[in-house]
N, C-alpha and C positions, 0 to 999 in steps of 0.2 A: 616217770618213765618217759624217755625221749620219743620223739615222733617216729624215728626209724623203727623202733621196737613195735610201736603201735601199728605201723604199716606191715611189718612182718606178721603180726598177729592177725590183722585183717585178711592177708593173703592165706594164712594158715586156716582161719575159720571157714573160708570158702571151700576148702577141701575136706573139712571134717564132717563125717556122717552123723548128724544128730538124730536121736539122742545118743549120748556117749558117756561112759563113766571115766573116772580119772585114769584108770589103767589103760583104757583105750586111747585117751588123750596122750598119755606118755608114749604109747606105741606109735601113734600118728606123728608125734613130734620128732621121733627118731627118723621117720621117713621123709621129713620136710626140712628144708634148709633154714633152721631157726638158730639164733644165737644161743650159746650154752646157758646164759643166765635166764633166758626165757624157758628153756627146757627144765631148768632147775625150779623155776617158779611153778610150772605146770605140775611137777612132781610134788610140790608142797600144797597143792590144792586139797580140800577135803574130799574124802572118798564118797562120792554120790554121783547120781546121773544128771548130766547137763542136757537141757532140751533145746537150747538156742545159742547162737553166737553172742547175743546180748547178755544172757544169763552168765555165760562163761566169761565174757569180757568183764562184767561187773565183779565176778568172783575173783578173777585173775588180777585185776587192777587193785583188788583189796589186799593182795599179798604185799607185805611191806618190802620196799626196796631201799637199798643204800647205794648210792653212786652206780645205779644200773645193775646191781647185784641183789638177788633176794636176800633179805635179812636172815640171820641165823636164829635158832631157837633161843628162848630166854635163858636156858641153862648154858648154852654156848656163850651167850653174851655176858652172863655173870662171870664165867671163867676168864674171859678176856679182860673184864674189868678188874678182876683180882690181879691178873698178870700185869696190867697197866699200872695199877697202884703199886705193886711191888717194884716195877721198873722205876717209878717216880720216887720211891723212897730211897733207893740207892742209885746215885749217879756214878756209873761205872768209870767214867773218865776221871772224876775227882778221886775216886777210890784208887785207881791205877796211878795217878799222879802222886797221891799221898805215899803210896808204897815206894815209888821211885825216889822221892825225896828222902825217905828214911834210909834207903839203901845208899844213897850218895853221902849222907851224913856219917855213916858208919865206916866209910873208907878213909 
């Protein structure tokens, strides 16, 4: 997580009334200027009551990120892996070129 996101979180935590549960955090995040990926990470937190900024920071930083975006669920990732494998099995450019060559030969 880059430094600017951590700074946004620190500012956000100053305005959060602790203790607070996940739904309350989601609502608070809508009222505060946070990047969308941070709001998404907050929505991915476990449903429980958070008692301090430190507890919340530890829990939130435990949400896995990819390139500044919260990671998807394992099911979503598995589906993307299958799509990627299928794309790598068939190179569409070669397939298209092959069809073009066949059409040219028949003329």
